[in-house]
DRENTI-827206 format. One record per residue (C-alpha): x, y, z; residue in three letters. Coordinates in steps of 0.001 Angstrom, whole numbers, padded with zeros to 6 digits, always signed. Last residue first. Layout:
BEGIN
XYZALA;...
//
This chain:
BEGIN
+155843-023479+027231GLY;+158638-024355+025093ALA;+160856-024951+028178GLN;+158502-027472+029387GLU;+158444-029275+026049ALA;+162234-029440+026036ALA;+162187-030862+029463GLN;+159840-033709+028307ARG;+162005-034297+025313ALA;+165012-034360+027551ALA;+163427-036761+029879TRP;+162381-039266+027056ALA;+166056-039283+025766SER;+167412-039735+029149ALA;+164940-042496+030174VAL;+165740-044460+027146MET;+169537-043924+027549GLU;+169379-045187+031302ASP;+167485-048311+030126VAL;+170189-049050+027720SER;+169551-048246+023808HIS;+170140-050385+020677ARG;+167811-053153+021320MET;+167927-054582+017790GLN;+165461-055541+015130TRP;+166972-055205+011617ASP;+163656-056634+010277LEU;+164285-060327+009115ASP;+166695-062041+011582ARG;+166302-059538+014540ALA;+162522-059728+013929ALA;+162563-063409+014238LEU;+164747-063367+017461ASP;+162648-060623+019369GLY;+161594-062618+022267THR;+158733-061373+024285ALA;+158410-060313+028071VAL;+155210-060512+030051ILE;+155760-060877+033830ARG;+153586-060457+036819ALA;+150326-060224+034923PRO;+148260-056945+035588ASP;+144550-058133+035595GLY;+143328-055818+038466PRO;+145726-053131+039371ARG;+147788-054013+042387ARG;+147617-051864+045628PRO;+149776-048725+045861ARG;+153440-048568+046494ILE;+154742-044991+046703GLU;+158179-044654+045119PRO;+161046-043410+046968THR;+162432-040209+045463PHE;+165774-038639+044407GLU;+165606-036279+041476ILE;+168918-036578+039704GLY;+166849-036865+036418THR;+168999-039819+035111VAL;+169561-041742+038460ARG;+166016-041170+039721ALA;+164493-042268+036410VAL;+166740-045297+036125ALA;+165560-046392+039843ASP;+161916-045941+038781MET;+162357-048091+035694ILE;+164126-050702+037645GLN;+161275-050640+040059ARG;+158783-051235+037191VAL;+160828-054262+036243SER;+162644-054629+032867LEU;+162410-057192+030263GLY;+164735-059902+028892SER;+164023-060879+025267GLY;+163629-057347+024502SER;+160666-057836+022037GLY;+159462-056847+018750LEU;+157300-059767+018061ASN;+156687-060512+014490TYR;+153556-061757+012513VAL;+152793-062663+009049PRO;+156418-063808+008303GLN;+158043-061920+005636LEU;+159088-062887+001902PRO;+160926-060324-000287ARG;+158811-058366-002759ASN;+161165-055520-002712ALA;+158255-053327-001369GLU;+157468-055928+001344LEU;+161257-055833+002570THR;+161272-051958+002364GLU;+158157-051734+004348ALA;+159364-054216+007027ALA;+162596-052332+007306SER;+160616-049177+007702VAL;+158769-050700+010677HIS;+161976-051895+012031SER;+163704-048650+012209ILE;+160685-047071+013735ALA;+160780-049652+016692LEU;+164507-048930+017256ASP;+163654-045219+017266THR;+160845-045909+019686VAL;+163041-047553+022386HIS;+161808-050774+023606VAL;+160460-051663+027298TYR;+159416-055144+027542ASP;+157762-055959+030800ARG;+158269-056942+034584VAL;+155836-056230+037284CYS;+157151-055499+040744THR;+158290-057772+043520GLY;+161997-057216+043148ASP;+162910-060601+041653PRO;+159410-061394+040188THR;+156527-063243+041974PRO;+154457-060182+042488TYR;+154261-058358+045887ASP;+155235-054772+044844ASP;+151847-053555+043545GLY;+150965-050686+041556ASN;+154010-048519+041702ILE;+153976-044747+042447TYR;+155628-041530+041407PRO;+155956-038829+044244VAL;+154658-035382+043396GLU;+156480-032173+042743GLY;+154301-031525+039580ALA;+157403-032031+037327VAL;+157995-035310+039311LEU;+154320-036434+038753ARG;+154373-035545+035181GLU;+157570-037402+034480PHE;+156256-040794+036182ILE;+153013-040662+034113VAL;+154866-039798+031012PRO;+157209-042831+031511PHE;+154550-045211+032440LEU;+151858-044833+029869ASN;+148318-043858+030467HIS;+148214-040107+030147PRO;+149787-040455+026882SER;+151981-037544+025865THR;+155001-039575+024555ASP;+157424-037293+023024ARG;+158717-035771+019748LEU;+160435-032302+019651GLY;+163365-033489+021667GLN;+164057-036025+018799ASP;+164534-039783+018934GLY;+162603-040192+022063SER;+162226-042794+024822GLY;+159529-045453+025164VAL;+157435-048052+023709VAL;+155848-050605+026036ASN;+154735-053792+024461PHE;+155047-055105+020699TYR;+153529-056965+018080ARG;+154402-056100+014500LEU;+152120-057414+011754SER;+152997-058334+008237THR;+151339-057692+004881HIS;+151246-058443+001004ARG;+147769-057868-000587LEU;+147462-059265-004030PRO;+147262-056601-006812ALA;+146649-058497-010145ARG;+144298-060786-008247ASP;+144982-064571-007703SER;+146052-063945-003903ASP;+143391-061263-003413THR;+140971-063225-001113ALA;+143928-064915+000711ARG;+145673-061589+001544ALA;+142235-060154+002553GLN;+141667-062967+004908ASP;+145310-062572+006336SER;+144946-058870+006811LEU;+141478-059029+008446LEU;+142772-061638+010799TRP;+145575-059289+011946GLU;+142977-056489+012516GLY;+140885-058944+014457ILE;+143733-059557+016728LEU;+144282-055862+017131LYS;+140373-055500+017901SER;+140785-058212+020541GLU;+143621-056524+022226GLY;+141709-053216+022511TYR;+138421-054890+023641PRO;+140482-056471+026386SER;+141883-059786+027527GLU;+143329-061073+024335PRO;+144167-064985+024248HIS;+146451-065627+021452THR;+148467-068728+021646PRO;+152275-068257+021788GLU;+153954-069324+018448ARG;+155133-065809+018009GLU;+157185-066116+020836SER;+156749-065110+024540VAL;+159336-065650+027130LEU;+157926-066359+030740ASP;+155347-068757+029154THR;+151714-069180+029921ALA;+150877-065712+028284PRO;+148265-063244+029922THR;+146643-061664+027112GLY;+148533-062605+023851TYR;+146857-060170+021608VAL;+148006-057367+024031ALA;+151345-057839+022359ALA;+150108-055205+019926SER;+149674-054750+016161SER;+151145-051862+014205SER;+150260-053282+010876PHE;+152737-053037+007713VAL;+150712-053206+004498PHE;+151788-053464+000942ASN;+149325-053849-002015THR;+148020-050461-003098VAL;+145697-051205-006205ASP;+143663-048039-005820HIS;+140172-049763-005038ALA;+142146-052411-002918ALA;+143805-049631-000766MET;+140519-048143-000253SER;+138664-051306+000877GLU;+141680-051963+003211LEU;+141449-048551+004905LEU;+137705-048813+005391THR;+138172-052424+006946VAL;+140872-051221+009120MET;+138756-048184+010407GLY;+135892-050545+011103THR;+138139-052616+013141VAL;+140234-050277+014980ASN;+138294-047128+015461GLN;+134632-048696+015412THR;+135874-051511+017715TYR;+137258-049213+020223THR;+134527-046942+020209HIS;+132058-049869+020695LEU;+134331-051219+023430PRO;+134424-048055+025577ARG;+134458-049268+029139SER;+136663-052078+028397VAL;+138685-049910+025808SER;+139868-047624+028669VAL;+142106-050288+029968GLY;+143597-051133+026680ALA;+144144-047476+025654TYR;+145298-047579+021750LYS;+142431-046200+019741PHE;+143686-046367+016072GLY;+146129-045005+013821ALA;+149392-046962+013326LEU;+148968-048360+009981HIS;+152128-048425+007735VAL;+150692-048334+004251VAL;+152189-049043+000769GLY;+153024-047975-002593SER;+151216-044622-002586ILE;+151485-042620-005736LYS;+149899-039377-004119HIS;+146886-037512-005297GLN;+144683-040508-005961THR;+145621-042485-002827PHE;+145254-039462-000733ILE;+141876-038484-002122GLN;+140605-042132-001941ASP;+141539-042056+001775LEU;+139671-038707+002342LEU;+136508-040171+000654GLU;+136630-043412+002870ARG;+136524-041148+006047GLN;+136991-043993+008793LEU;+140802-043450+008384ILE;+140200-040161+010156SER;+141167-036704+009242GLY;+143972-034222+008935GLU;+145870-034720+005876PHE;+149586-033918+005907PHE;+152094-033899+003209PRO;+155563-034175+004752VAL;+157682-030904+004061ASP;+156409-029231+007258GLY;+157658-031908+009522ARG;+154906-033767+011462VAL;+155126-033577+015368PHE;+153717-030004+015281SER;+150395-031407+014250ARG;+150109-033242+017383HIS;+148615-036824+017803GLY;+145931-038026+020343SER;+142819-037100+018651SER;+144956-035387+015953LEU;+142600-037071+013036ASP;+145987-038303+011512ASP;+146824-038913+007838ILE;+150597-038648+006969VAL;+152431-039101+003487VAL;+156008-040414+003478ALA;+158953-040210+000901PRO;+161706-042767+001338ILE;+165223-041236+001651GLY;+166019-043629+004522ASP;+166068-040892+007053ALA;+162740-039778+005489ILE;+161307-043250+006356PHE;+162892-043093+009973ALA;+161291-039658+010489ARG;+157813-041018+009490VAL;+158332-043842+011886VAL;+159255-041367+014513HIS;+155937-039438+013933SER;+154050-042622+014015GLY;+155225-043800+017498ILE;+154297-040461+019172TYR;+151336-039620+017009GLY;+151264-037374+013966ALA;+151703-040260+011660GLY;+148495-042066+012845GLY;+148332-043560+009479THR;+151608-043568+007661VAL;+151325-043601+003761LEU;+154347-044720+001990TRP;+155823-043301-001221THR;+158081-045427-003448MET;
//
């Protein structure tokens, strides 16, 4: 039992690899390092630098290693940027998925855990999003993730009578935060935690985009989930597929309650000891007031739990940021 983790040198992917190793399951990584870091992959984990668009490289990996399944995290993940770069987004996320599925089929690899996104929902009509919520993605990124889910369903139907039918599940989630190792951190220039930390490190004041939303404190409310909790459920999904036990086609990894941007800011001030009053900027176009998902199905099937408080999420992320600063 060896699992290929695409995007395994990234922030989330590297935590998934560590979770596999902690469970005694060998992992292999492919990553083009466009946003990942080679240092995030342990030296004893086989690493291939390259893209999932490279069919020959994928075939090489499946030939050299007895891969029983794939956790697919590689892709272009910036929803806002995807609006101005739709062709790049679709190439990376849709053509890449097709190439990966083709190579898997050629090598009889039948288990697939897909890192999807809550962006497939767009702006939900309900305060608490379940898997039954209609999908209405509002960016090329969200659309590409939904197409990825369709591809999996279509390929599973197409291979249902084959000797190697595809088994799969897709995990939808929102904002991933925290760190499970001080050597692993979120380096995205678009995510809330690193944006806050970089401003604090630079001696600047963090900002909030809009404080006049119809929420308890006027700021947007979202799910914030700890990356190690997320990684555990990815591995649980892989183990369930490997054991040939049934899974739902999609799961939300949601908090069920959510946190506001101001609550995050307050936690950052508490944890870091740096007092600040956030600057209030205008709303960003298209930001819904509240998007929070239930995680009930995943709690039932995938060992999904919110094991960390908001202060613990911030503390682990801040420790990883400080460790990077000390390392130079």
